[in-house]
Backbone as a ProteinNet text record, in pm:
[ID]
protein_1_A
[PRIMARY]
MGNKISMASNLLNRNPLLKAAAYDLGIQWIAFGFAYALKTEKFYDLVGSSTFLGLTWLTLNWGRKGHLPFFNRQIIQNSCVTLWAARLGTYLFSRVMESGEDRRFRKAKNSFSHFLLFWTMQGLWVWITLLPTMILNFKQEDKELNYRDYLGFAIFATGFLVEATADYQKSKFRSDPANKDKFVNTGLWSISRHPNYLGEILIWSGLFLPASNVMEGNEFYSALSPFFVTFLLTKVSGIPLLERYADKKWGALAEYQSYKQRTAKLFPFIW
[TERTIARY]
82.8	-2.8	88.9	193.7	286	350.7	391.6	454.8	357.8	233.2	135	110.2	95.9	73.6	198	310	438.7	441.2	410.1	401.6	300.4	187.2	80.8	129.5	196.4	249.5	351.3	441.1	550.2	483.7	383.8	319.6	256.8	187.6	125.1	223.7	337.3	437.7	506.5	517.3	577.7	478.5	351.4	250.7	164.2	204.5	120.6	-19.7	-48.9	-188.9	-268.9	-214.4	-278.4	-303.3	-193.9	-207.9	-318.8	-328.1	-436.7	-573.3	-585	-709.9	-751.5	-647.4	-673.6	-721.7	-661.3	-705	-841.9	-876.4	-997.1	-1115.5	-1093.2	-1200.1	-1210.7	-1102.3	-1107.2	-1192.4	-1181.6	-1268	-1410.8	-1438.4	-1572.5	-1640.6	-1577	-1628.3	-1643.3	-1554.3	-1573.4	-1696	-1704.3	-1819.5	-1946.1	-1941.9	-2053.8	-2106.6	-2014.5	-2049.5	-2126	-2090.9	-2160.6	-2292.1	-2298.1	-2413.4	-2517	-2480.8	-2571.8	-2625.6	-2541.9	-2589.8	-2691.6	-2667	-2759.8	-2872.8	-2871.6	-2966.1	-2983.6	-2866.5	-2870.9	-2775	-2810.4	-2727.5	-2677	-2705.1	-2680	-2538.5	-2442.9	-2306.2	-2236	-2309.5	-2258.2	-2178.3	-2237.1	-2161.5	-2054.2	-2067.2	-1961.4	-1846.4	-1865	-1748.3	-1673.3	-1759.7	-1702.5	-1616.1	-1661.9	-1583.8	-1462.9	-1481.4	-1369.8	-1255.6	-1297.3	-1203	-1125.4	-1194.7	-1116.5	-1008.7	-1050.3	-960.5	-837.3	-876.3	-770.5	-666.7	-719.3	-629.5	-549.2	-603	-532.1	-402.6	-419.8	-296.8	-212.2	-282.3	-199.1	-109.1	-154.6	-66	35.3	3.1	108.2	218.7	180.6	288.2	367.2	305.4	374.4	477.5	429.6	511.9	632.7	612.8	727.4	820.7	778.9	858.3	885.7	797.8	810.7	904.7	982.9	1086.1	1108.8	1071.9	1085.2	995.2	1033.2	942.4	824.8	711.5	598.6	621.4	577.1	575.3	460.4	466.1	353	233.4	256.9	148.9	73.4	147.2	83.3	-0.6	60.2	-12.7	-139.4	-135.4	-262.3	-357.1	-318.1	-410.4	-472.9	-396.1	-453.3	-537.9	-514.2	-601.2	-731.3	-730.5	-861.1	-938.7	-886.8	-957.8	-1007.7	-938.7	-978.5	-1086.7	-1082.9	-1195.1	-1324.2	-1314.5	-1436	-1490.9	-1409.2	-1449.7	-1516.1	-1460.7	-1501	-1648.7	-1652.5	-1781.5	-1899.9	-1867	-1970.9	-2007.6	-1902.3	-1930.7	-2030.9	-1995.1	-2065.7	-2210	-2220.2	-2353.8	-2438.8	-2382.9	-2464.6	-2500.7	-2412	-2438.8	-2552.2	-2544.5	-2642	-2779.8	-2775.4	-2897.2	-2963.7	-2896.4	-2948.3	-3004.7	-2931.2	-2973.6	-3101.1	-3117.4	-3237.4	-3357.4	-3334.6	-3441.5	-3469	-3376.3	-3401.7	-3368.7	-3349.1	-3314.7	-3264.3	-3194	-3153.4	-3233.5	-3325.2	-3420.3	-3358.5	-3231.8	-3155.2	-3141.6	-3136.8	-3101	-3233.1	-3348	-3457.6	-3480.4	-3452.8	-3462.5	-3320	-3228.8	-3093.3	-3031.1	-3066.4	-3004.8	-3053.2	-3161	-3216.1	-3161.6	-3083.3	-3014.3	-2865.3	-2818.7	-2666	-2587.8	-2628.9	-2553	-2569.5	-2694.4	-2715.3	-2657	-2669.9	-2606.9	-2454.2	-2393.4	-2245.8	-2206.4	-2284.9	-2253.2	-2239.5	-2337.8	-2334.4	-2204	-2162.2	-2037.2	-1909.1	-1909.4	-1804.3	-1793.6	-1899	-1903.5	-1855.5	-1889	-1827.7	-1678.3	-1625.5	-1479.4	-1415.5	-1485	-1435.9	-1430.7	-1548.1	-1562.6	-1448.8	-1428.8	-1316.3	-1183	-1144.8	-1015.9	-993.6	-1089.5	-1079.9	-1077.8	-1169.7	-1172.9	-1049.9	-987.7	-869.8	-739.4	-746.1	-633.1	-533.1	-565.5	-466.7	-400.8	-468	-413.4	-313.6	-352.9	-260.4	-131.9	-140.6	-23.7	63.6	-0.4	79.1	149.8	81.2	132.6	253.5	269.1	374.8	506.4	488.2	600.4	713.4	832.1	958.1	1018.9	982.7	1028.1	917.2	938.6	836.7	871.6	772.4	790	740.7	782	732.6	579	504.6	362.3	348.4	260.2	243.2	89	67.8	-71.2	-168	-122.3	-214.1	-257.3	-166.1	-194.3	-298.7	-268.7	-358.5	-502.2	-501	-625.4	-700.2	-634.5	-693.2	-757.4	-672.1	-724.5	-836.6	-839.2	-944.8	-1073	-1065.9	-1183.4	-1229.5	-1146.3	-1183.9	-1256.1	-1204.9	-1268.5	-1403.7	-1417.2	-1551.2	-1649.8	-1603.9	-1692.1	-1731.6	-1634.1	-1659.1	-1767	-1749.7	-1850.3	-1984.3	-1992	-2119.5	-2186.2	-2110.2	-2167.4	-2214.9	-2132.7	-2172.4	-2291.1	-2304.8	-2406.9	-2533.8	-2527.1	-2643.5	-2701	-2609.7	-2649.3	-2715.4	-2663.6	-2710.1	-2855.6	-2865	-2994.3	-3099.8	-3066.5	-3164.4	-3205.5	-3113.2	-3143.4	-3228.8	-3199.3	-3272.2	-3420.3	-3433.8	-3556.9	-3648.4	-3588	-3664.2	-3687.3	-3613.3	-3638.1	-3756.9	-3814.4	-3924.4	-4055.5	-4126.1	-4258.2	-4346.8	-4338.5	-4427.9	-4385.9	-4262.8	-4212.9	-4231.8	-4301.4	-4312.9	-4369.5	-4304.9	-4348.8	-4338.6	-4259.8	-4246.6	-4096.3	-4072	-3940.4	-3867.9	-3735	-3658.4	-3626.9	-3649.1	-3638.2	-3589.1	-3513.9	-3465.1	-3323.1	-3255.3	-3112.6	-3044.8	-2936.3	-2868.5	-2958.4	-3058.7	-3154.5	-3256.9	-3248.4	-3336.3	-3265	-3140.1	-3064.5	-3007.7	-3008.9	-2969.5	-3057.7	-3097.9	-3175.8	-3081.1	-2959.4	-2872.2	-2733.4	-2739.4	-2611.7	-2518.2	-2556.5	-2460.1	-2367.8	-2430.3	-2352.8	-2268.6	-2303.1	-2216.4	-2092	-2108	-2008.9	-1915.5	-1962.7	-1881.9	-1793.6	-1856.4	-1778.7	-1669.9	-1691.3	-1585.3	-1472.4	-1512.2	-1409.7	-1306.6	-1348.3	-1255.1	-1191.2	-1254.7	-1185.7	-1084.2	-1098.6	-996	-882.4	-903.7	-794.6	-703.6	-758.2	-676.7	-557	-582.9	-486.1	-359.3	-354.6	-223.4	-155.5	-225	-163.1	-99.4	-166.2	-120.2	8.2	45.2	162.8	290.8	282.6	394.4	376.5	279.9	254	342.2	358.5	427	375.7	375.9	334.8	191.7	177.8	38.4	-29.5	40	-21.4	-129.7	-122.5	-221.5	-358.1	-361.6	-480.3	-569.4	-509.3	-590.2	-687.2	-680.8	-779.1	-920.7	-916.6	-1045.9	-1125.1	-1047.9	-1116.1	-1239.3	-1213.3	-1333.4	-1427.1	-1386.6	-1484.4	-1568	-1504.9	-1581.2	-1688.5	-1641.5	-1732.9	-1855.6	-1821.4	-1927.1	-2018.4	-1965.3	-2040.5	-2141.5	-2085.5	-2178.2	-2291.6	-2254.9	-2354.4	-2468.3	-2414	-2508.5	-2583	-2521.8	-2569.5	-2614.8	-2565.1	-2587.8	-2672.6	-2597	-2661	-2705.6	-2674.8	-2704.6	-2828.9	-2812.5	-2920.5	-3031.8	-3002	-3114.3	-3204.2	-3151.3	-3232.1	-3323.8	-3253.5	-3333.6	-3439.7	-3404.2	-3504.4	-3622.9	-3599.2	-3707.5	-3801.4	-3733.8	-3802.6	-3882.8	-3825.4	-3892.3	-4018.9	-3992.1	-4096.9	-4222.2	-4182.6	-4294.1	-4366.6	-4294.6	-4360.8	-4422.6	-4367.3	-4420.7	-4450.3	-4430.1	-4452.8	-4587.1	-4689.9	-4826.8	-4848.5	-4762.6	-4775.7	-4726.2	-4805	-4762.6	-4654.4	-4648.6	-4539	-4400.2	-4401.3	-4278.3	-4231.8	-4330.8	-4297.4	-4246.2	-4298	-4248.1	-4103.6	-4083.3	-3945.4	-3844.3	-3890.9	-3799.9	-3769.2	-3865.1	-3839.2	-3754	-3762.6	-3675	-3549.6	-3523.5	-3407.4	-3316.8	-3186.2	-3092.9	-3090.9	-3050.4	-3042.2	-2914.6	-2806.5	-2676.4	-2601.2	-2559.2	-2485	-2582.1	-2582.2	-2683.9	-2680.3	-2798.4	-2817	-2760.5	-2708.1	-2641	-2705.7	-2701.1	-2767.5	-2815.6
-117.2	-1.8	126.8	119.6	238.9	266.6	161.8	177.6	236.3	197.6	248.9	400.9	428.8	576	652.7	608.7	673.5	689.8	583.3	591.1	700.7	698.4	787.7	930.8	947	1085.8	1128.3	1039.4	1077	1107	1029.3	1062	1200	1234.2	1364.4	1483.2	1453.1	1556.2	1582.3	1475.7	1477.7	1543.8	1538.4	1592.5	1689.5	1815.1	1911.2	1927.1	1905.6	1916.9	1802.9	1685.8	1575.6	1592.9	1663.8	1692.2	1796.8	1898.9	1992.6	1928.4	1825.4	1747.3	1680.1	1616.8	1547.6	1643.6	1760.4	1860.9	1895.1	1932.4	1972.8	1879.8	1753.2	1650.5	1624.7	1630.2	1606.8	1720.4	1839.7	1943.7	1921.8	1889.9	1870.2	1749.7	1636.4	1526.8	1547	1614.9	1650.6	1735.2	1838.4	1929.7	1853	1757.8	1679	1599	1550.2	1474.1	1550.2	1681.2	1769.6	1807.4	1832.5	1884.3	1767.1	1649	1529.2	1507.6	1517.7	1491.1	1597.3	1717.6	1828.4	1850.7	1768.5	1795.1	1928	1990.1	2127.7	2150.6	2246.7	2276.5	2425.6	2484.5	2623.9	2674.7	2585.5	2636.8	2563.2	2507.4	2439.4	2534.5	2649.8	2746	2815.9	2835.4	2900.4	2814.8	2679	2588.7	2587.9	2592	2596.1	2718.5	2833.9	2957.7	2964	2906.1	2906.7	2803.9	2701.2	2608.3	2675.5	2759.2	2827.6	2924.6	2988.1	3079.5	2996.9	2889.1	2811.2	2751.3	2686.8	2625.5	2724.2	2837.1	2947.8	2982.8	3019.1	3065.8	2953.8	2836.2	2725.2	2672.1	2667.9	2621.4	2729.5	2851.3	2953.7	2943	2904.8	2880.1	2759.3	2650.1	2540	2566	2647.2	2680.3	2762.4	2845.3	2937.8	2869.8	2748.2	2665.8	2745.6	2833.9	2897.9	3015	3041.2	3143	3219.7	3161.4	3224.7	3343.2	3451	3570.6	3542.6	3608.6	3586.5	3680.5	3624.5	3710.6	3802.5	3910.8	4003	3938.6	3855.2	3789.2	3697	3622.4	3543.7	3618.8	3726.5	3815.3	3878.8	3913.4	3971.6	3866.4	3752.6	3643.5	3588.7	3569.7	3518.2	3623.8	3749.5	3856.9	3860	3827	3828.4	3712	3593.5	3481.2	3504.3	3575.6	3600.8	3699.1	3805.6	3906	3830.4	3751.9	3679.4	3586.6	3504.7	3408.9	3471	3577.2	3643.7	3715	3773	3844.6	3735.2	3636.1	3541.1	3454.3	3413.7	3331.2	3402.5	3529.1	3600.8	3629.2	3660.8	3677.6	3555	3440.2	3319	3278.7	3286.4	3244.8	3339.1	3462.3	3552.8	3529	3490.2	3461.6	3346.3	3233.4	3112.5	3129.3	3204.7	3230.3	3307	3404.3	3488.2	3412.2	3327.8	3251.3	3127	3082.1	2958.3	2822.2	2817.1	2701	2719.5	2621.7	2619.7	2511.6	2545.6	2440.8	2331.3	2357.1	2251	2119	2142.9	2036.4	1992.2	2032	2006.1	1842.9	1771.8	1623.4	1567.5	1625.4	1556.6	1548	1651.9	1648.6	1534.7	1469.9	1357.5	1221.9	1223.8	1103.3	1105.4	1011.7	1012.1	1012.1	917.2	911.6	1041	1089.4	1197	1330.9	1351	1463.3	1459.3	1343	1325.7	1356.6	1325.6	1351.6	1492.3	1576.2	1724.5	1775.6	1728.4	1778.1	1730.1	1616.7	1562.7	1648.9	1668.6	1756.8	1899.1	1949.4	2077.7	2076.2	1967.3	1940.6	1943.9	1876.3	1860	2004.1	2075.7	2207.3	2297.8	2296.9	2387.2	2351.8	2219.7	2182.5	2214.3	2179.3	2206.8	2356.9	2431	2572.9	2645.7	2598.7	2667.3	2618	2514.7	2453.9	2555.2	2651	2741	2819.5	2865.4	2945.9	2865.2	2739.6	2647.5	2623.1	2605.9	2583	2699.6	2824.5	2942.5	2951.1	2919.7	2927.3	2832.3	2729.4	2641.4	2673.9	2776.6	2814	2878.8	2837.2	2890.3	3006	3007.7	3123.6	3206.6	3333	3428.7	3490	3565.4	3653.6	3785	3884.9	4019.7	4024.8	4095.2	4106.5	4166	4110.1	4156.5	4169.3	4189.9	4222.1	4115.8	3981.6	3873.6	3881.3	3922.6	3944.9	4053.5	4169.5	4283.2	4253.8	4182.2	4148	4053.8	3956.6	3852.7	3928.4	4010.4	4076.1	4174.3	4228.5	4321.7	4242.5	4122.6	4038	3998.1	3960.1	3928.7	4044.4	4162.1	4273.7	4297.6	4282.4	4298.2	4193.5	4065.2	3956.1	3983.4	4022.3	4039.5	4160.5	4258.8	4367.8	4331.1	4252.2	4203.5	4108.7	4015.2	3923.5	3996.9	4082.9	4152.8	4247.1	4310.7	4398.4	4324.6	4210	4126.6	4069.9	4030.7	3977.3	4089.3	4214	4323.4	4359.9	4371.3	4407.1	4306.8	4181.8	4077.2	4078.3	4100.9	4113.3	4232.3	4343.4	4466.8	4447.2	4379.3	4360.1	4264.1	4156.4	4070.2	4120.3	4231	4295.4	4379.1	4416.9	4500.6	4414	4434.6	4357.9	4361.9	4464.1	4482.9	4375.7	4323.1	4227.1	4084.3	4057.9	3924.1	3832.7	3719.5	3614.5	3664	3772.8	3821.3	3783.4	3779.6	3749.8	3881.1	3880.1	3996.8	4027.9	4148.4	4169.9	4320.8	4363.9	4512.1	4496.5	4617.5	4627.6	4528.2	4462.3	4359.1	4249	4222.3	4109.6	4144.4	4272	4305.8	4275.5	4244	4210.9	4064.8	4010.3	3865.4	3799	3679.6	3604.5	3546	3544.3	3499.3	3570.2	3696.7	3782.2	3746.4	3696.5	3641.6	3536.1	3446.8	3323.7	3381.1	3482	3542.3	3595.7	3666.8	3723.1	3605.6	3496.1	3387.3	3330.4	3317.3	3262.9	3354.2	3491.6	3580.5	3580.1	3570.3	3572.6	3460.7	3336.9	3221.5	3213.5	3270.5	3278	3378.7	3497.3	3595	3551.4	3477.9	3431.2	3321.5	3255.2	3152.7	3227.3	3343.5	3413.5	3441.2	3507.2	3538.4	3405.9	3306.1	3181.7	3118.3	3126.8	3059.2	3113.2	3236.5	3302.3	3224.9	3151.4	3077.4	2927.6	2878.4	2738.1	2674.8	2547.6	2469.6	2334.3	2279	2132.1	2103.5	2005.5	1957.3	2054.8	2149.1	2244	2327.7	2337.2	2406.6	2336	2214.7	2142.3	2194.6	2294.4	2352.7	2457.7	2472.5	2544.3	2483.9	2368.9	2299.7	2389.9	2461.3	2536.4	2627.3	2719	2800.1	2726.4	2617.6	2534.4	2454.9	2405.8	2323.5	2414.4	2535.5	2633.1	2662.2	2680.1	2712.8	2594.6	2476.1	2351.9	2338.4	2354.6	2336.9	2434	2565	2663.7	2658.9	2609.3	2617.4	2480.7	2370.4	2246.2	2156.9	2186.8	2102.1	2167.3	2242.9	2285.3	2437.9	2506.5	2649.7	2685.4	2720.6	2770.1	2663.6	2534.4	2443.3	2431.7	2429.6	2408.1	2539.2	2654.8	2785.8	2810.4	2760.9	2781.6	2689.8	2563	2474.4	2532.8	2580.9	2643.5	2761.1	2848.1	2971.5	2933.6	2837.3	2792.5	2741	2658.9	2607.9	2714.3	2814.2	2916.7	3030	3071	3189.4	3152.3	3020.1	2982.7	3023.4	3018.1	3052.2	3200	3287	3432.9	3485	3549.2	3608.8	3704.2	3771.8	3868.3	3800.8	3674.6	3598.4	3552.1	3498.8	3447	3557.4	3673.5	3785.1	3819.9	3816.4	3844.6	3736.2	3608.8	3501.7	3522.5	3572.8	3585.7	3705.7	3815.3	3929.1	3940.2	3850.6	3856.7	3734.4	3763.6	3658.6	3564.9	3437.5	3347.2	3387	3416.1	3429.3	3562.6	3556.2	3665	3763.7	3892.5	3987.2	4002.5	3993.9	4014	3909.8	3796.1	3694.7	3557.6	3515	3384.5	3382.7
-0.3	0.3	-4.3	84.3	91.5	-40.6	-109.1	-238.3	-347.6	-339.9	-429.9	-404.8	-276.9	-246.3	-294.6	-271.6	-317.5	-465.9	-537.7	-689.5	-731.2	-668.7	-712	-689.8	-570.5	-531	-633.4	-668	-768.6	-910.1	-939.9	-1071.6	-1069.2	-964.4	-958.9	-957	-883.9	-880.5	-1013.4	-1101.2	-1226.3	-1324.3	-1303.6	-1397.3	-1324.1	-1316.6	-1245.9	-1291.8	-1416.7	-1465.6	-1408.8	-1399.8	-1335.2	-1180.8	-1128.2	-980	-959.3	-1054.9	-1044	-1056.1	-1141.8	-1161.6	-1032.2	-972.4	-846.4	-732.5	-720.9	-624.9	-655.7	-789.9	-828.3	-796	-838.2	-810.7	-658.6	-598.9	-450.4	-385.6	-423.9	-366.7	-396.3	-521.1	-564.9	-484.9	-473.7	-406.7	-255.6	-204.5	-55.7	-37.1	-125.2	-115.3	-141	-236.1	-266.5	-142.6	-70.2	53.9	144.2	169.4	255.2	195.1	64	1.3	-2.3	-29	-26.3	114.2	211.8	349.5	389.9	345	379.6	284.1	171.2	67.2	19.9	-11.8	-51.8	-171.9	-253.7	-372.9	-353.8	-243.2	-229.8	-243.5	-216.2	-234.9	-350.2	-438.1	-557.1	-648.5	-679.1	-769.9	-691.4	-562.3	-479.5	-473.3	-459.9	-463.3	-599	-704.8	-840.1	-859.5	-833	-850.7	-752.1	-630.8	-537.7	-586.7	-653.9	-715	-821.4	-905.8	-1003.8	-945.4	-836.7	-764.6	-708.6	-633.9	-570.6	-674.1	-772.5	-869.9	-954.1	-977.8	-1055	-971	-850.8	-777.4	-724.4	-698.9	-657.7	-764.5	-897.5	-1008.9	-1031.2	-1020.4	-1027.4	-926.9	-808.4	-700.7	-732.7	-788.8	-822.3	-938.7	-1041.5	-1148.5	-1113.2	-1013.7	-968.8	-871.4	-826.3	-729.9	-602	-569.3	-441.4	-440.7	-540	-531.3	-668.2	-783.2	-904.1	-920.9	-983.9	-998.6	-1093.9	-1074.3	-1163.3	-1287.5	-1408.2	-1530.1	-1528.5	-1608.3	-1618.9	-1678.9	-1782.2	-1841.8	-1749.6	-1658.7	-1560	-1455.7	-1412.5	-1314.7	-1370.6	-1494.1	-1551	-1576.7	-1633	-1664.5	-1536	-1430.9	-1303.5	-1236.4	-1252.5	-1201.9	-1271	-1397.1	-1478.4	-1437.4	-1413.6	-1362.5	-1225.7	-1143.6	-1002	-1003.9	-1090.3	-1102.7	-1148.2	-1248.9	-1297.2	-1189.1	-1133.7	-1032.8	-908	-863.3	-737.9	-770.6	-891	-919.7	-948.6	-1033.8	-1066.1	-946.5	-870.1	-751.7	-652.4	-628.3	-531.9	-584.7	-718.1	-775.3	-769.8	-805.1	-804.4	-667.9	-577.8	-436.9	-379.6	-396.8	-345.4	-413.7	-540.7	-615.7	-561.8	-535.3	-482.4	-345.7	-266.9	-131.2	-129.5	-216.7	-225.9	-276.9	-373.3	-430.4	-348.7	-280	-194.1	-256.4	-390.5	-448.8	-593.8	-646.9	-786.8	-848	-940.4	-989.1	-1065.8	-1112.5	-1178.4	-1090	-959.5	-864.1	-788.6	-820.5	-750.3	-732.8	-837.9	-821.1	-798	-853.1	-861	-710.8	-626.4	-494.4	-401	-446.9	-367.2	-423.4	-533.1	-593.7	-575.3	-508.6	-490.6	-618.1	-718.7	-844.2	-923.7	-931.2	-1013	-964.5	-833	-768.9	-781.8	-761	-770.1	-920.2	-1011.5	-1151.5	-1170.7	-1117.4	-1131.8	-1077.7	-956.4	-891.2	-964.3	-1024.2	-1099.8	-1237.2	-1298	-1416.5	-1382.8	-1270	-1236.3	-1225.9	-1167.4	-1164.2	-1304	-1385.5	-1530.5	-1597.3	-1575.7	-1626.2	-1578.4	-1459.6	-1400.6	-1455.6	-1462.3	-1515.2	-1661.8	-1746.3	-1890.9	-1914.8	-1855.7	-1881	-1830.1	-1731.2	-1671.7	-1737.4	-1826.4	-1880.7	-1935.5	-2026.1	-2085.1	-1970.3	-1869	-1768.5	-1674.6	-1657.6	-1579.5	-1657.7	-1783.9	-1875.9	-1869.6	-1876.7	-1864.1	-1727.3	-1620.3	-1496.3	-1466.8	-1547.4	-1533.9	-1619.2	-1699.1	-1778.3	-1709.3	-1743.8	-1678.2	-1758.3	-1884.5	-1974	-2029.1	-2041.6	-2088.1	-2218.2	-2274.7	-2391.1	-2364.3	-2441.6	-2418.2	-2466.8	-2392	-2427.6	-2570.2	-2647	-2786.6	-2820.6	-2942.5	-2995.8	-2953	-2948.3	-2912.5	-2767.6	-2681.6	-2541.1	-2527	-2585.5	-2571.7	-2624.1	-2747.1	-2802.6	-2711	-2658.7	-2566.4	-2443.6	-2377.3	-2257.3	-2285.2	-2409.7	-2453.5	-2466.6	-2528.4	-2553	-2408.3	-2324.8	-2181.4	-2126.3	-2137.8	-2064.9	-2132.9	-2254.1	-2329.1	-2278.6	-2269.3	-2223	-2076.8	-1991.9	-1848.9	-1835.4	-1909.5	-1907.1	-1949.1	-2056.3	-2113.3	-2003.5	-1947	-1851.6	-1729.6	-1674.8	-1544.4	-1578.5	-1686.6	-1717	-1740.9	-1805.4	-1826.3	-1692.9	-1609.4	-1477.3	-1394.8	-1401.3	-1323.8	-1374.3	-1507.9	-1573	-1535.8	-1541.8	-1512.7	-1363.8	-1267.5	-1130.6	-1100.3	-1164.8	-1145.3	-1199.6	-1308.7	-1372.9	-1276.5	-1226.2	-1142	-1010.2	-963.2	-829.7	-827.7	-947.4	-959.7	-946.6	-849.7	-832	-950.5	-1031.1	-1142.4	-1252.9	-1250.8	-1346.6	-1303.2	-1198	-1146.7	-1254.4	-1273.1	-1375.6	-1514.5	-1540.4	-1666.6	-1723.2	-1846.1	-1902.7	-1928.6	-1908.5	-1919.9	-2067.7	-2116	-2265.5	-2278.6	-2177.1	-2181.6	-2183.2	-2208.6	-2210.6	-2307.4	-2256.5	-2344.4	-2384.1	-2302	-2328.8	-2437.3	-2490.9	-2605.2	-2737.3	-2735	-2851.5	-2845.8	-2731.4	-2717.7	-2614.9	-2633.6	-2529.4	-2418.8	-2442	-2344.8	-2343.9	-2323.8	-2327.4	-2215.9	-2107.8	-2007.5	-2058.2	-2134.8	-2188	-2301.9	-2374.6	-2473.1	-2403.7	-2286.2	-2215.6	-2170.7	-2117.3	-2075.4	-2187	-2298.4	-2414.2	-2447.7	-2457.5	-2489.4	-2379.1	-2250.2	-2143.6	-2173.6	-2187.6	-2206.3	-2338.1	-2439.8	-2568	-2562.3	-2499	-2479.8	-2392.6	-2292.3	-2203.3	-2262.3	-2367.9	-2433.9	-2512.9	-2575	-2649.8	-2579.1	-2468	-2394.1	-2349.6	-2305.4	-2265.3	-2391.2	-2503.1	-2624.9	-2680.5	-2633.9	-2670.9	-2631	-2522	-2466.5	-2474.8	-2552.6	-2572.4	-2678.3	-2669.2	-2774.7	-2778.9	-2899.4	-2921.8	-2880	-2803.9	-2763.1	-2675.2	-2621.8	-2525.7	-2602	-2735	-2807.6	-2812	-2772.1	-2751.2	-2646.2	-2564.8	-2465	-2516.4	-2649.1	-2718.4	-2696.8	-2651.8	-2612.1	-2502.7	-2434.5	-2324.5	-2369.1	-2462.2	-2498.8	-2590.6	-2660.8	-2735	-2641.1	-2533.6	-2430.6	-2361.7	-2329	-2258.5	-2358.7	-2480.5	-2583.4	-2604.6	-2607.9	-2625.6	-2507.8	-2382.7	-2263.3	-2263.1	-2296.4	-2287.2	-2401.6	-2513.7	-2634	-2662.5	-2602.4	-2635.9	-2522.8	-2393.1	-2290.5	-2178.2	-2092.4	-1962.6	-1961	-2066.9	-2063.1	-2139.6	-2269.6	-2348.1	-2358.6	-2390.4	-2411.9	-2290.1	-2172	-2045.3	-2028.3	-2048.1	-2027.1	-2138.1	-2252.4	-2367.3	-2342	-2297.4	-2269.9	-2156.9	-2044.1	-1936.6	-1984.5	-2067	-2105.4	-2200.2	-2288.5	-2371.9	-2302.6	-2194.5	-2109.1	-2032.1	-1988.5	-1902.2	-1986.6	-2093.1	-2171.8	-2304.9	-2351	-2495.6	-2548.1	-2464.1	-2517.4	-2538.1	-2488.9	-2500.6	-2647.7	-2712.3	-2837.8	-2820.1	-2708.4	-2688.6	-2677.1	-2615.3	-2601.2	-2732.7	-2811.9	-2944.1	-3042.7	-3025.3	-3102.2	-3056.5	-2928.8	-2876	-2927.5	-2933.3	-2991.2	-3128.5	-3204.2	-3349.1	-3384.4	-3304.1	-3337.1	-3263.5	-3167.5	-3082.5	-3103.2	-3136.4	-3158.7	-3023.2	-3049.8	-2942	-2845	-2918.9	-2842.5	-2902.2	-3021.3	-3082.7	-3145.4	-3093.7	-3145.5	-3297.5	-3358.1	-3499.5	-3585.1	-3523	-3606.7	-3576.7	-3443.7	-3415.9	-3267.9
[MASK]
+++++++++++++++++++++++++++++++++++++++++++++++++++++++++++++++++++++++++++++++++++++++++++++++++++++++++++++++++++++++++++++++++++++++++++++++++++++++++++++++++++++++++++++++++++++++++++++++++++++++++++++++++++++++++++++++++++++++++++++++++++++++++++++++++++++++++++++++

């Protein structure tokens, strides 16, 4: 048993991305244990965003081996992830506390296997999405910042602003008693039915570019990050779920059908 533990430890130390995956899944599964015991989903998103924060700075520390200086590209990239995770995590946690539940988990939290799957998928989402940033954090050599970095950080800033604005506009709309049981169709929501998801896609697409500046070989496969985020939001757990919910709730309303016909699903005026 001791030899097996030693071999596993050596394997993780030789492969920091695998080590990060182990930390990531360990956090999700421990949190799942508490969540299942308490039959609650209220800290699901908070754990996810906190894992992003933890892995971001943990991998940077591993890459610098406790004494090497940080590169400017790493500091900016990690700060961007921190800003995103802190805002989104706080927003989602306050929203679920205010509403009292997350309807995605209404049935799942009572099923061990189903609920565990949600937490495991969150771990997968964190690791794949953060892959370019972790690769950047492990780099021992740097390059001067160039147009690709500035473009990437600009796309991130645009996405962050779009996502934060969309969340604020939706919260403000729902806080008005006059809008009870109505669908939001003002502000950014008047030109996109899911502007918050558009912002999310821009955020991770932007952050791939600075990291890719120092990549080589198979590391470029981490481009999977923005594609994976886009796939999840457009085909799996994002838009499809919300569209079905909206159709069920407001589908019989002519006003909603008109809104769907004139408003892009994701990218304004395109799709």
